[in-house]
C-alpha positions in Angstrom: 98.2 -129.1 148.1 100.8 -127.7 145.8 104.1 -126.7 146.5 103.2 -122.8 146.5 100.7 -123.5 149.2 103.3 -125.9 151.3 105.0 -122.0 151.5 102.7 -120.1 151.8 100.5 -122.1 155.0 103.2 -123.9 156.7 106.1 -122.1 156.7 107.5 -122.1 160.3 110.8 -119.4 159.8 111.9 -117.4 157.1 114.5 -114.2 156.7 116.3 -112.3 154.7 119.6 -112.9 152.9 122.3 -112.3 151.0 124.0 -108.6 151.1 121.0 -107.4 153.2 121.2 -109.6 156.1 124.9 -109.0 155.5 125.1 -105.4 156.2 126.2 -104.7 152.8 123.7 -103.9 150.8 123.8 -100.9 148.5 120.6 -99.3 146.9 120.8 -101.8 143.8 120.4 -104.8 146.1 117.8 -107.7 145.8 115.8 -108.9 148.7 117.0 -112.9 148.8 114.1 -114.7 151.3 115.0 -117.5 152.5 112.4 -120.0 154.7 111.7 -123.4 156.4 108.6 -124.8 156.0 107.0 -128.1 157.4 105.1 -130.5 155.1 102.1 -132.3 157.0 102.9 -135.7 157.9 99.9 -137.0 156.2 101.8 -136.4 153.6 104.8 -138.3 153.7 102.3 -141.2 153.8 101.7 -141.1 150.0 103.7 -143.0 147.4 104.7 -139.5 146.3 106.1 -137.6 148.9 106.4 -133.8 149.2 109.3 -131.2 148.0 112.6 -131.5 149.8 112.8 -127.7 148.5 110.3 -125.4 147.0 111.9 -122.3 144.8 109.5 -118.9 144.7 106.6 -118.3 144.8 108.0 -114.9 145.1 111.2 -113.6 143.6 114.4 -114.7 145.3 112.9 -116.6 147.3 113.3 -120.7 148.5 112.7 -123.0 151.1 113.2 -126.4 152.5 111.2 -128.6 154.2 112.5 -129.2 157.9 113.4 -132.7 157.3 115.8 -131.6 154.6 116.7 -128.3 156.4 118.0 -129.8 159.6 119.9 -132.3 157.1 122.0 -129.8 155.5 122.5 -128.2 158.6 124.0 -130.9 160.2 126.6 -131.6 157.3 127.2 -127.5 158.0 125.8 -126.4 154.9 126.9 -122.8 155.0 124.0 -121.7 153.4 122.1 -123.1 155.8 123.5 -122.2 158.7 124.2 -118.6 157.8 120.0 -118.9 157.2 119.8 -119.6 161.3 121.9 -116.7 162.0 119.9 -114.0 160.0 119.4 -110.5 162.2 116.5 -110.3 159.5 114.0 -113.0 160.1 110.7 -111.9 159.1 108.1 -114.6 160.4 108.7 -117.3 162.4 106.0 -119.6 165.2 106.5 -121.9 167.7 108.3 -124.3 165.7 110.3 -121.9 164.0 111.6 -120.6 167.7 112.5 -123.7 168.4 114.7 -124.5 165.3 116.0 -121.3 166.2 117.3 -122.4 169.7 118.8 -125.4 168.2 121.5 -122.9 166.1 124.3 -123.9 169.0 122.9 -128.0 168.0 124.2 -127.6 164.3 127.1 -125.8 164.9 130.8 -128.1 164.0 134.2 -128.4 163.7 132.6 -129.7 160.4 131.8 -126.3 159.7 135.9 -125.1 158.8 135.6 -128.1 156.5 132.7 -127.1 154.4 133.4 -123.2 155.1 137.0 -123.3 153.1 135.8 -126.1 150.9 133.3 -123.7 149.5 135.8 -120.8 149.5 138.0 -122.2 148.0 136.0 -123.5 145.1 134.6 -120.0 144.7 138.3 -118.5 144.9 138.9 -120.6 142.0 136.3 -119.3 139.7 137.3 -115.9 141.1 141.2 -116.3 139.8 139.8 -117.9 136.3 137.9 -114.6 135.6 140.9 -112.9 136.3 143.1 -114.9 133.9 140.2 -114.6 131.6 139.0 -111.0 131.8 142.0 -109.8 133.7 139.8 -108.8 136.8 137.0 -110.8 139.3 133.6 -110.3 139.4 134.0 -107.7 141.9 130.7 -108.9 144.3 131.8 -112.4 144.6 135.2 -111.7 145.7 133.3 -109.0 148.4 131.3 -112.3 149.3 134.2 -114.8 149.7 135.9 -112.3 152.1 132.6 -112.3 153.6 132.3 -115.4 154.2 135.9 -116.1 155.0 135.9 -114.0 157.6 132.9 -115.3 159.1 134.5 -119.3 158.6 137.5 -117.9 161.2 135.2 -115.7 163.6 133.1 -119.1 163.7 136.2 -121.3 164.6 138.3 -119.3 166.6 135.2 -118.5 168.6 132.4 -121.1 168.6 129.9 -118.3 167.6 128.9 -117.4 163.8 128.0 -113.6 162.8 127.2 -112.9 159.2 126.4 -109.5 159.9 129.4 -107.6 158.7 129.7 -104.4 161.3 131.2 -100.3 160.4 133.4 -100.0 158.4 132.6 -102.4 156.3 136.0 -103.5 154.5 134.9 -105.8 151.6 132.7 -102.9 150.5 135.8 -101.4 149.4 136.2 -104.8 147.4 133.0 -104.9 145.4 133.9 -101.2 144.6 136.7 -102.7 143.4 139.1 -100.6 145.2 141.5 -103.0 146.3 143.6 -104.2 143.8 143.2 -108.0 143.1 146.6 -109.2 144.2 146.1 -107.5 148.1 142.5 -108.8 148.0 144.3 -112.7 147.5 146.4 -111.8 149.9 144.1 -111.0 152.3 142.0 -114.2 151.7 145.3 -116.0 151.8 145.9 -114.8 155.4 142.5 -115.5 156.2 142.6 -118.9 155.1 146.0 -119.9 157.3 144.0 -117.9 160.4 141.4 -120.3 160.2 143.8 -123.2 159.8 145.5 -122.0 163.1 142.3 -121.5 165.1 140.9 -124.9 164.2 143.3 -126.6 166.2 142.0 -125.6 169.3 138.5 -124.3 167.8 135.8 -124.3 171.1 133.4 -126.0 168.5 133.0 -129.8 169.5 133.9 -132.3 166.8 130.1 -133.2 165.6 126.8 -131.7 165.6 124.2 -133.1 168.2 122.2 -134.8 166.2 120.8 -137.0 168.8 119.0 -133.1 169.6 118.1 -132.6 166.2 116.0 -136.1 164.9 114.6 -135.6 168.3 112.7 -132.6 167.6 112.3 -133.6 164.0 110.1 -136.5 165.5 108.6 -134.5 168.1 107.4 -132.1 165.2 106.4 -135.1 162.6 104.5 -136.6 165.6 102.5 -133.3 166.3 101.6 -132.8 162.9 100.0 -136.4 162.8 98.0 -135.8 165.5 96.4 -132.2 163.9 93.0 -132.9 161.4 93.8 -133.4 157.7 91.4 -134.9 155.3 92.8 -138.4 155.6 90.6 -139.4 152.4 92.6 -136.9 150.1 95.9 -138.8 151.2 94.0 -142.2 151.1 93.0 -141.3 147.6 97.3 -140.1 146.5 98.5 -143.4 147.8 95.9 -145.7 145.3 96.2 -143.4 142.2 100.4 -143.0 143.0 100.0 -138.3 143.2 101.1 -136.7 146.0 101.7 -132.7 146.4 100.8 -130.7 143.6 98.5 -133.5 141.8 
């Protein structure tokens, strides 16, 4: 079974991300697709394990194996958490719906550190561009303002919303209509508001790892009980081969 087959035949959830999910798309915007697949349990019995992620097969498409996806979500990885909250779901089965039902289990105050840490690293890159070229990459500045706003609202309310509603002020940043000093001040204000909100956030201190682990165990067990060419798995174990061999 190739990585492409894992994505094609075992995807449980897929969505559109990027500008289109954020409500910030233009006619020239790409369509970024993200997904989650469940590798059949018997594949893990070979020495060569299934891939934790697959790029493609379509352009701008990236998928994670369920366990890796959950692991990153429990760490409050911003990209992963936002995938679970995309308003543009393209494919979902029963397992995918169970995963979406767990969205609140992944949210915790860890998000404050991960989101702000990522935002700080991206802001440093923008500042370096300003020093070197006299201006930032405005598209990246737009997405950073959007991310920081989403983080502030998550910490304040306990709810992650990634879609920017009207009047969609970050678009003015992308068009270069907001001077860089004003964008900097905007970012600084958002960071201060987020830090202040973190002291009384309704988010739990830690994610509900036990609930997520139980879900993953059930998925693996159900997969193990499904018909599968076990002779093929045994041959891979003996030969040291695995997915894609």
